[in-house]
Backbone bond lengths (Angstrom), bond angles and torsions (degrees), N, CA, C in turn:
res aa  C-N    CA-C-N  psi(-1)  N-CA   C-N-CA  omega(-1)  CA-C   N-CA-C  phi
1 M - - - 1.454 - - 1.534 110.81 -
2 I 1.338 116.34 -46.33 1.463 119.71 -179.99 1.521 110.76 -61.43
3 K 1.320 116.77 -40.56 1.462 120.85 179.23 1.520 110.97 -62.90
4 A 1.335 117.17 -40.89 1.464 120.90 179.96 1.524 111.06 -65.70
5 I 1.330 116.96 -39.25 1.462 120.61 179.34 1.525 110.76 -67.11
6 L 1.326 116.80 -43.63 1.464 120.20 177.98 1.523 111.16 -62.14
7 E 1.318 116.51 -37.23 1.465 120.16 178.13 1.523 110.82 -65.23
8 F 1.327 116.53 -37.25 1.468 119.72 178.32 1.522 110.75 -62.15
9 F 1.327 117.25 -47.38 1.456 120.22 -178.51 1.526 112.16 -70.91
10 T 1.319 117.49 -15.55 1.464 121.36 178.13 1.520 111.82 -92.13
11 T 1.337 116.65 -46.56 1.464 121.49 -174.31 1.519 113.42 -104.02
12 G 1.333 117.96 -19.47 1.458 120.79 -176.36 1.503 113.77 81.57
13 R 1.319 118.13 2.63 1.460 121.92 179.14 1.521 109.50 -91.66
14 L 1.314 115.34 135.85 1.451 120.48 -172.12 1.518 111.32 -120.93
15 L 1.321 116.05 129.01 1.459 121.06 170.71 1.520 108.38 -81.47
16 K 1.320 116.76 131.95 1.456 119.27 -176.78 1.522 112.05 -62.27
17 Q 1.327 117.48 -22.76 1.456 120.34 -179.17 1.530 112.29 -68.84
18 V 1.344 117.91 -22.16 1.466 120.03 -176.71 1.523 111.40 -113.78
19 N 1.302 117.33 18.01 1.459 121.15 -177.39 1.522 111.74 -57.08
20 T 1.314 116.70 -45.71 1.455 120.30 -177.74 1.525 111.58 -62.61
21 T 1.319 117.23 -39.77 1.463 120.83 -179.62 1.524 111.31 -64.41
22 I 1.313 116.50 -43.42 1.464 120.37 -179.79 1.524 110.45 -62.95
23 L 1.336 116.95 -41.20 1.449 120.60 -178.01 1.518 111.58 -63.47
24 A 1.305 117.70 -24.60 1.460 120.28 178.30 1.525 111.79 -77.24
25 L 1.329 117.10 -20.29 1.458 120.91 -177.15 1.528 112.62 -90.98
26 I 1.324 118.00 -41.52 1.462 121.04 -175.34 1.530 112.79 -62.47
27 P 1.349 120.43 -44.10 1.464 118.88 -179.38 1.520 113.82 -57.55
28 K 1.322 117.72 -29.21 1.459 119.64 179.43 1.520 110.87 -63.60
29 R 1.320 117.68 -29.63 1.461 120.87 177.14 1.527 110.19 -82.77
30 L 1.321 116.22 -39.01 1.456 120.48 -176.38 1.522 111.92 -67.97
31 R 1.311 117.70 -40.36 1.461 121.18 -175.05 1.525 112.56 -67.49
32 L 1.336 118.01 -18.56 1.458 121.07 -178.66 1.521 112.62 -67.73
33 V 1.334 118.17 -25.20 1.464 121.07 -174.94 1.522 112.72 -110.19
34 L 1.323 118.64 -4.15 1.461 120.12 -175.06 1.520 112.36 -60.97
35 D 1.318 117.30 -39.70 1.463 120.31 -177.09 1.524 111.71 -61.58
36 K 1.330 117.24 -27.62 1.468 121.16 179.55 1.527 112.06 -83.78
37 L 1.328 117.43 -19.32 1.464 121.20 -174.56 1.521 113.41 -101.80
38 I 1.315 117.14 -28.77 1.462 121.44 -171.91 1.521 110.49 -96.16
39 S 1.326 117.05 134.94 1.459 122.30 -179.19 1.527 110.98 -69.40
40 P 1.336 117.70 160.30 1.468 121.20 -177.01 1.523 114.36 -62.46
41 S 1.325 118.84 -17.57 1.467 120.17 -178.68 1.520 112.52 -73.64
42 Q 1.338 117.36 -12.30 1.459 121.81 176.00 1.526 109.13 -109.72
43 N 1.307 115.58 117.77 1.461 119.97 -179.54 1.519 113.21 -117.90
44 A 1.319 117.58 -15.59 1.460 120.25 -179.27 1.524 110.40 -72.54
45 F 1.323 116.26 133.72 1.470 124.49 174.46 1.528 113.89 69.29
46 V 1.326 117.86 3.97 1.461 120.42 178.55 1.525 108.30 -96.48
47 P 1.333 118.42 119.21 1.467 120.92 -178.84 1.525 111.73 -56.02
48 G 1.321 116.13 137.36 1.455 121.18 179.97 1.509 114.17 86.41
49 R 1.319 118.18 -2.55 1.462 122.02 178.67 1.528 109.74 -120.73
50 S 1.314 114.74 160.79 1.460 120.34 179.48 1.515 109.70 -128.83
51 I 1.329 117.16 132.61 1.458 120.73 178.13 1.523 110.74 -63.72
52 G 1.336 115.98 -19.97 1.457 119.80 176.92 1.515 112.82 -62.75
53 D 1.337 118.33 -27.17 1.461 121.16 177.32 1.523 110.82 -63.12
54 N 1.330 117.05 -40.25 1.459 120.17 177.72 1.521 111.34 -67.78
55 I 1.321 116.47 -35.44 1.465 120.05 178.01 1.524 110.42 -63.69
56 L 1.329 116.62 -44.18 1.464 120.42 179.33 1.526 111.16 -65.02
57 L 1.338 117.02 -40.62 1.461 120.48 179.48 1.523 110.68 -65.68
58 A 1.330 116.94 -41.23 1.463 120.34 177.52 1.523 110.95 -61.87
59 Q 1.310 117.37 -40.37 1.460 120.70 178.36 1.522 111.32 -63.37
60 E 1.326 116.80 -37.62 1.462 120.22 177.72 1.526 111.26 -64.48
61 L 1.335 116.32 -41.70 1.465 119.86 -178.79 1.520 111.91 -70.13
62 F 1.330 116.82 -32.25 1.462 120.46 179.91 1.526 112.85 -86.54
63 A 1.323 117.42 -6.55 1.466 120.70 -170.94 1.526 112.81 -57.85
64 G 1.334 118.00 -38.16 1.456 120.07 -175.90 1.513 114.69 -103.23
65 Y 1.332 117.95 19.87 1.463 120.00 -174.63 1.526 113.07 -68.78
66 N 1.309 118.67 -18.60 1.462 120.58 179.08 1.525 112.07 -104.23
67 R 1.328 115.83 14.20 1.464 120.33 178.65 1.519 110.03 -105.88
68 Q 1.315 116.38 141.17 1.453 121.49 177.07 1.526 109.68 -89.07
69 G 1.335 115.40 161.44 1.449 120.73 176.42 1.509 115.17 89.45
70 L 1.333 118.03 0.20 1.461 121.39 177.89 1.526 109.69 -100.84
71 P 1.341 118.36 161.05 1.473 120.52 -179.58 1.527 112.15 -57.23
72 M 1.331 115.22 149.74 1.463 120.24 179.21 1.522 109.81 -68.67
73 R 1.317 116.33 134.76 1.456 120.93 -177.69 1.519 108.60 -157.32
74 C 1.318 116.35 161.13 1.460 119.55 179.61 1.523 109.41 -152.60
75 A 1.314 115.29 167.19 1.463 122.11 179.87 1.514 109.05 -139.39
76 L 1.320 115.74 148.08 1.458 122.44 175.57 1.519 108.37 -116.01
77 K 1.306 116.49 129.12 1.461 121.35 175.55 1.521 107.58 -102.39
78 V 1.328 117.06 120.19 1.460 122.75 -174.34 1.524 109.30 -117.24
79 D 1.316 115.93 125.36 1.464 122.08 172.02 1.521 107.89 -109.07
80 L 1.315 117.74 122.96 1.461 121.45 179.64 1.519 109.91 -87.68
81 R 1.302 116.07 129.26 1.459 121.40 -177.60 1.525 110.44 -81.25
82 K 1.344 115.48 124.36 1.468 121.75 177.57 1.528 110.48 47.50
83 A 1.325 114.81 54.91 1.463 120.18 -172.59 1.522 112.64 -58.09
84 Y 1.319 117.82 -44.96 1.461 120.09 179.66 1.527 111.28 -66.47
85 D 1.316 116.85 -38.38 1.464 120.77 -174.02 1.519 113.00 -71.24
86 T 1.335 118.70 -20.71 1.464 120.99 -175.58 1.524 113.59 -93.23
87 V 1.313 117.89 2.12 1.470 120.61 -179.33 1.526 109.84 -76.87
88 E 1.329 115.81 120.69 1.458 121.17 177.06 1.529 109.44 -83.24
89 W 1.305 116.38 137.39 1.465 120.70 -175.83 1.522 112.44 -64.91
90 D 1.325 118.13 -36.65 1.466 120.34 178.38 1.527 110.73 -63.16
91 F 1.329 115.26 -39.59 1.460 119.14 178.81 1.526 110.86 -67.22
92 L 1.322 116.76 -39.49 1.461 120.65 177.20 1.525 110.82 -59.38
93 S 1.321 117.44 -43.52 1.465 121.03 178.19 1.524 110.93 -62.36
94 A 1.341 116.16 -40.48 1.462 120.04 179.11 1.528 111.18 -64.69
95 V 1.325 116.52 -37.22 1.467 120.64 178.02 1.523 110.76 -63.61
96 L 1.319 116.79 -45.74 1.464 120.31 179.53 1.524 111.24 -62.90
97 Q 1.328 116.74 -38.22 1.464 120.31 177.05 1.523 110.67 -65.61
98 M 1.331 116.77 -40.61 1.456 121.18 -178.99 1.522 111.57 -61.68
99 F 1.323 116.40 -37.11 1.460 120.51 179.96 1.529 112.40 -81.73
100 G 1.324 117.66 -0.51 1.453 120.89 173.22 1.510 116.09 84.68
101 F 1.331 117.52 20.37 1.465 118.84 176.42 1.526 109.78 -69.60
102 P 1.324 118.06 143.98 1.473 120.92 179.89 1.526 111.68 -61.71
103 G 1.312 115.66 150.81 1.459 120.43 -179.57 1.513 113.00 -59.32
104 T 1.331 116.15 -36.37 1.465 119.24 179.14 1.520 110.99 -63.46
105 F 1.328 116.62 -44.12 1.461 120.95 179.28 1.524 110.63 -63.31
106 I 1.343 116.36 -42.49 1.466 120.15 178.58 1.523 110.11 -61.02
107 G 1.330 116.21 -39.34 1.459 119.60 177.09 1.513 112.44 -61.87
108 W 1.338 117.54 -38.81 1.465 120.38 176.86 1.525 110.81 -61.32
109 V 1.341 114.85 -46.60 1.465 119.41 -178.82 1.524 110.53 -62.55
110 E 1.330 116.59 -46.02 1.466 120.27 179.69 1.523 111.18 -59.10
111 E 1.317 116.45 -41.25 1.462 119.96 -179.18 1.526 111.03 -63.73
112 C 1.309 116.39 -40.10 1.467 119.75 -179.99 1.525 112.00 -71.90
113 V 1.328 116.97 -37.13 1.464 120.59 -175.13 1.521 112.00 -77.74
114 T 1.326 117.52 -35.69 1.468 120.62 -170.20 1.522 114.74 -96.94
115 T 1.320 118.82 -8.63 1.469 119.58 -174.70 1.524 116.11 -93.97
116 P 1.328 121.35 -14.36 1.476 119.32 -176.30 1.522 112.40 -60.24
117 M 1.324 115.37 148.78 1.460 123.36 174.79 1.528 108.32 -115.39
118 F 1.318 115.53 146.81 1.463 121.08 -177.04 1.525 109.70 -122.45
119 S 1.320 115.31 151.86 1.462 120.64 175.63 1.521 108.88 -129.80
120 V 1.322 116.04 159.04 1.462 122.53 -179.14 1.521 108.99 -107.04
121 C 1.329 116.39 131.23 1.467 121.10 177.92 1.526 109.91 -88.42
122 I 1.310 115.93 122.51 1.465 122.49 176.52 1.519 107.72 -119.29
123 N 1.309 115.50 118.87 1.473 120.91 -176.39 1.526 111.74 55.84
124 G 1.328 115.47 36.50 1.457 120.26 176.32 1.505 115.30 85.57
125 N 1.331 118.35 -2.62 1.462 121.48 -178.25 1.529 110.27 -116.63
126 P 1.355 118.05 132.27 1.470 120.18 178.75 1.525 111.43 -71.09
127 H 1.332 115.66 139.03 1.466 121.06 179.79 1.531 108.98 -131.72
128 G 1.329 116.36 123.35 1.463 121.83 172.20 1.522 113.16 69.74
129 F 1.332 114.62 171.79 1.457 122.05 177.28 1.524 108.76 -137.04
130 F 1.321 116.05 147.27 1.465 120.03 175.11 1.527 108.42 -146.63
131 K 1.330 115.81 153.17 1.460 122.42 -179.71 1.515 110.39 -86.71
132 G 1.325 114.43 147.07 1.452 119.09 171.57 1.522 110.36 -80.42
133 S 1.322 116.32 165.52 1.463 120.52 179.65 1.522 112.44 -122.08
134 R 1.315 116.89 -10.60 1.459 120.42 177.67 1.528 108.06 -167.83
135 G 1.328 115.98 174.99 1.451 120.44 173.75 1.518 114.60 96.34
136 L 1.322 114.20 160.70 1.457 123.56 173.54 1.518 108.17 -110.10
137 R 1.319 116.51 142.79 1.458 120.20 -175.10 1.527 111.78 -80.12
138 Q 1.327 116.19 133.10 1.453 120.89 172.33 1.527 109.06 -65.95
139 G 1.318 116.93 137.93 1.450 120.83 -179.85 1.513 114.56 86.82
140 D 1.310 117.02 -9.79 1.464 121.47 176.41 1.533 108.11 -74.12
141 P 1.330 119.77 123.88 1.471 120.37 -177.48 1.522 113.90 -63.01
142 M 1.327 117.60 -16.86 1.456 120.78 179.45 1.529 112.10 -87.93
143 S 1.319 118.21 -24.76 1.464 122.13 -173.11 1.525 113.98 -59.03
144 P 1.344 120.54 -45.63 1.469 118.85 -179.56 1.518 113.37 -59.06
145 F 1.334 117.47 -38.65 1.462 120.42 -179.11 1.529 111.10 -68.65
146 L 1.322 116.71 -39.37 1.463 120.01 177.40 1.522 110.87 -67.55
147 F 1.323 116.15 -36.96 1.462 119.65 -177.47 1.531 111.58 -67.28
148 V 1.329 117.89 -39.55 1.463 118.76 179.87 1.528 110.65 -67.23
149 L 1.327 118.14 -29.80 1.464 120.34 174.55 1.522 110.78 -65.66
150 I 1.328 116.55 -40.73 1.463 120.63 178.04 1.523 110.57 -64.92
151 M 1.327 116.99 -43.66 1.456 120.26 179.22 1.524 111.03 -64.51
152 E 1.319 117.16 -31.71 1.461 120.46 178.20 1.527 110.80 -65.70
153 V 1.326 117.31 -39.73 1.463 120.60 177.88 1.525 110.33 -63.28
154 L 1.314 116.81 -44.08 1.459 119.98 179.55 1.525 111.03 -64.73
155 Q 1.324 116.93 -35.03 1.459 119.57 176.34 1.526 111.03 -66.98
156 L 1.324 117.34 -40.04 1.464 120.60 177.58 1.525 111.15 -63.49
157 M 1.329 116.54 -37.04 1.464 119.85 176.37 1.521 111.05 -64.03
158 L 1.333 116.00 -41.75 1.456 120.29 179.42 1.527 110.68 -66.48
159 L 1.323 117.18 -38.77 1.462 120.89 176.97 1.521 110.91 -62.97
160 Q 1.320 117.34 -40.25 1.465 120.86 177.01 1.525 110.71 -62.60
161 L 1.324 116.38 -40.33 1.459 120.57 178.69 1.524 110.85 -64.71
162 I 1.328 116.79 -39.15 1.463 120.78 178.04 1.524 110.48 -64.13
163 D 1.324 117.09 -42.76 1.467 120.91 179.86 1.524 112.03 -64.10
164 Q 1.321 116.80 -29.38 1.463 121.15 -177.39 1.525 112.85 -85.59
165 N 1.327 117.68 -11.01 1.463 121.33 -177.45 1.522 109.87 -113.07
166 E 1.328 115.75 108.82 1.459 120.11 -179.95 1.523 112.02 -68.57
167 G 1.325 117.10 -18.79 1.455 119.91 -178.55 1.513 114.08 -76.78
168 F 1.334 117.58 -9.34 1.467 119.42 -178.91 1.520 110.69 -79.18
169 S 1.317 115.64 135.95 1.467 121.79 176.51 1.524 109.08 -125.68
170 F 1.318 115.71 136.73 1.461 120.34 -177.59 1.525 111.41 -73.27
171 H 1.289 114.14 156.67 1.463 123.20 172.66 1.529 109.39 -59.80
172 W 1.303 116.38 150.26 1.459 121.90 177.22 1.531 110.45 -53.86
173 R 1.329 116.82 131.93 1.459 125.40 178.51 1.534 113.08 71.23
174 C 1.327 117.79 14.78 1.471 120.56 -178.38 1.525 113.77 -116.34
175 K 1.322 118.07 -11.81 1.464 119.95 -172.67 1.522 111.93 -65.27
176 E 1.335 117.71 -44.47 1.461 119.85 -177.96 1.522 111.66 -63.40
177 L 1.325 116.81 -32.75 1.464 120.94 178.69 1.524 112.32 -84.16
178 G 1.339 116.60 -12.98 1.462 119.60 -174.07 1.517 111.60 65.98
179 L 1.334 116.79 29.02 1.463 121.56 -174.49 1.524 110.52 -88.11
180 F 1.307 116.50 122.75 1.457 121.40 174.95 1.524 111.56 -135.79
181 Q 1.329 117.63 -2.98 1.460 119.75 -174.94 1.522 110.57 -152.84
182 L 1.329 115.25 141.11 1.456 122.58 169.80 1.520 107.77 -127.03
183 C 1.321 116.44 130.14 1.464 121.18 -177.86 1.521 110.37 -103.55
184 F 1.313 115.07 135.96 1.458 122.62 173.34 1.524 107.01 -124.60
185 A 1.337 115.75 71.64 1.473 121.80 -174.07 1.525 108.43 63.07
186 D 1.353 118.74 -109.49 1.466 120.53 -178.78 1.521 112.32 -101.04
187 D 1.314 118.33 14.29 1.464 123.12 171.88 1.520 108.26 -113.92
188 L 1.331 116.02 145.43 1.454 119.67 -176.37 1.516 111.12 -135.53
189 L 1.317 114.45 150.81 1.455 122.22 168.13 1.521 107.43 -119.25
190 L 1.332 116.66 124.91 1.459 122.53 178.03 1.521 108.20 -111.04
191 F 1.327 116.94 137.55 1.457 121.89 -174.57 1.526 110.19 -124.26
192 C 1.335 115.68 143.30 1.461 120.89 175.31 1.522 108.74 -164.99
193 K 1.319 115.58 175.84 1.456 120.74 173.11 1.523 109.07 -68.35
194 A 1.314 116.57 150.28 1.465 120.91 -177.08 1.523 110.19 -80.83
195 D 1.323 116.58 75.50 1.462 121.69 171.62 1.521 108.61 -144.08
196 V 1.313 115.74 157.83 1.461 121.11 -173.86 1.521 111.30 -62.80
197 A 1.336 118.03 -41.21 1.467 121.16 -176.86 1.523 111.39 -60.41
198 S 1.317 117.29 -44.52 1.468 120.39 -178.42 1.516 111.62 -68.06
199 V 1.326 116.52 -42.85 1.464 120.10 -179.33 1.522 110.37 -65.28
200 R 1.325 117.08 -36.35 1.470 119.77 -179.82 1.527 111.54 -66.45
201 V 1.330 117.16 -33.88 1.467 119.34 176.70 1.521 110.10 -61.88
202 L 1.325 117.24 -46.39 1.461 120.62 178.27 1.518 111.27 -64.90
203 D 1.320 115.95 -38.36 1.466 120.15 178.97 1.522 110.69 -63.18
204 T 1.333 116.49 -44.32 1.464 120.52 -179.77 1.522 111.20 -62.79
205 G 1.325 116.38 -39.60 1.453 119.91 -177.72 1.513 114.11 -66.16
206 W 1.346 117.13 -27.35 1.466 118.96 -175.42 1.516 114.06 -108.59
207 T 1.331 117.71 -11.39 1.461 118.77 177.15 1.514 112.43 -98.27
208 S 1.336 117.14 -16.69 1.464 120.01 177.34 1.513 108.38 -142.61
209 S 1.333 116.18 132.49 1.463 121.60 -179.59 1.521 109.17 -129.29
210 P 1.349 117.82 73.24 1.461 120.20 -174.70 1.516 113.75 -63.32
211 N 1.331 117.31 -24.06 1.460 119.74 -178.34 1.522 112.73 -93.17
212 C 1.327 116.80 6.09 1.466 121.14 -179.82 1.523 109.35 -118.68
213 P 1.320 118.80 79.80 1.455 119.51 -179.33 1.511 111.32 -62.48
214 G 1.319 115.75 129.71 1.456 119.68 174.28 1.502 114.93 91.74
215 Y 1.333 118.65 -9.33 1.466 118.40 177.36 1.516 108.53 -130.36
216 M 1.310 116.71 113.09 1.449 121.93 177.97 1.520 108.39 -123.35
217 P 1.334 118.92 101.86 1.450 119.89 179.85 1.519 111.01 -63.51
218 I 1.316 117.44 125.80 1.455 122.44 -177.21 1.518 108.87 -102.48
219 H 1.314 116.91 129.13 1.448 120.21 -179.33 1.522 109.87 -76.38
220 K 1.297 115.80 118.60 1.460 119.94 171.40 1.521 109.30 -78.32
221 R 1.324 115.07 -44.47 1.454 119.39 177.56 1.515 108.19 -155.25
222 V 1.330 116.35 129.68 1.454 121.65 174.92 1.514 107.50 -123.37
223 S 1.310 116.93 124.02 1.456 121.31 -179.26 1.518 109.49 -121.01
224 L 1.328 115.95 141.27 1.454 122.70 -177.96 1.518 109.23 -104.94
225 F 1.338 116.16 129.03 1.459 121.92 179.09 1.520 108.28 -121.99
226 S 1.327 116.21 132.69 1.451 120.82 -178.86 1.525 109.09 -142.75
227 P 1.343 118.07 149.71 1.455 120.07 179.77 1.522 111.91 -62.79
228 V 1.307 115.97 151.46 1.466 121.43 176.75 1.522 106.90 -83.57
229 Q 1.345 115.75 91.46 1.462 119.84 -178.52 1.527 111.49 -122.60
230 H 1.324 116.30 -48.10 1.458 120.55 -177.34 1.522 108.31 -104.46
231 R 1.315 116.92 116.14 1.461 120.44 -175.62 1.529 109.93 -115.07
232 M 1.309 115.82 143.08 1.452 121.93 174.25 1.519 106.75 -142.64
233 S 1.313 116.79 118.35 1.467 122.26 -177.05 1.527 111.19 55.20
234 G 1.325 116.24 37.83 1.459 120.59 176.31 1.514 114.00 80.75
235 N 1.327 119.58 2.40 1.463 121.96 -178.84 1.518 110.59 -110.47
236 N 1.289 116.19 157.93 1.457 121.30 176.28 1.527 107.81 -78.83
237 Y 1.326 116.06 96.33 1.458 120.77 -172.76 1.523 111.74 -64.07
238 L 1.330 117.40 -45.52 1.462 120.44 -177.18 1.519 111.33 -62.20
239 Q 1.309 116.88 -43.78 1.461 120.58 -178.88 1.518 110.83 -61.57
240 H 1.333 117.27 -45.38 1.463 120.06 -179.58 1.529 111.15 -69.55
241 Y 1.326 116.96 -32.95 1.462 120.54 178.49 1.528 110.38 -61.72
242 I 1.335 116.98 -47.42 1.460 120.93 178.53 1.518 110.55 -67.41
243 S 1.327 116.49 -43.00 1.463 121.06 -176.33 1.519 111.66 -58.79
244 R 1.331 117.37 -39.40 1.471 120.47 -178.83 1.522 111.68 -67.53
245 R 1.317 117.49 -29.64 1.462 120.30 -174.86 1.520 113.81 -89.20
246 V 1.304 117.85 -14.45 1.462 120.19 176.51 1.521 111.41 -119.39
247 T 1.314 116.31 7.74 1.478 123.58 175.33 1.523 112.45 56.67
248 F 1.329 117.70 35.13 1.458 121.69 173.14 1.521 108.76 -104.29
249 P 1.314 118.82 135.29 1.465 120.20 174.92 1.520 110.67 -70.53
250 S 1.312 116.28 148.52 1.457 120.99 177.78 1.520 109.96 -77.58
251 G 1.316 116.03 138.25 1.458 121.10 178.15 1.510 110.70 -107.27
252 T 1.310 116.11 166.58 1.454 121.68 178.43 1.525 109.29 -126.09
253 L 1.306 115.07 143.20 1.461 121.07 175.32 1.521 108.42 -85.70
254 D 1.320 119.80 143.70 1.443 130.15 5.40 1.529 110.22 -89.45
255 F 1.338 116.15 163.11 1.452 121.09 176.13 1.516 108.51 -145.34
256 L 1.335 115.61 166.18 1.458 121.67 179.81 1.515 109.70 -93.65
257 Y 1.353 117.15 141.53 1.458 121.29 174.49 1.509 109.24 -147.75
């Protein structure tokens, strides 16, 4: 076993019999650098951080959403459908290259991600084997670390889009921090001022990713939340006005994230 593992780290060739063992070793190297690569808005799976910090920050931002007299603001709750399953392997390799990982290390990751075989259980018995063509495996100790790197790239793309659009306005109390997104693994909260131009920038960033070949995040559910400030016939007029123009359904507080 030791000889096979040493051969993998030397040649990059992996025996399927030791796949699980190798996957337990690579994350220990990957997790050492995540804190330097991942922005503060992502706390899940990053050593030294707690996803609870994002929960507390989200609660602070939502605290005054039912109060009048505060600046107009809104939030989008995004659930990504089958987030792990939609990751293209070529895009994953490009992400690792972008972050400056050595070619040898990238080869190890590719070998572990692309070599698994799957079988189908019929009446409780496995039948046949077939190769996957994309995706990260659930339960794989390496998958969460790779996924946060992918989400970081998409966040950087969205930040670039925000910088290029003068019409975007930050959420109240978020401009100095440059905060527009909080990640909860594969769930996201996006924040901006409650106007159509700002919401459309966020919508464009997450519904189309022209610079990310092979990875297109698909919205399972996007909900729009806005403070109760402008009322017409008992309804939140501003929220519905924005919702109709970006085709997002209106959400109601409280919700789970």
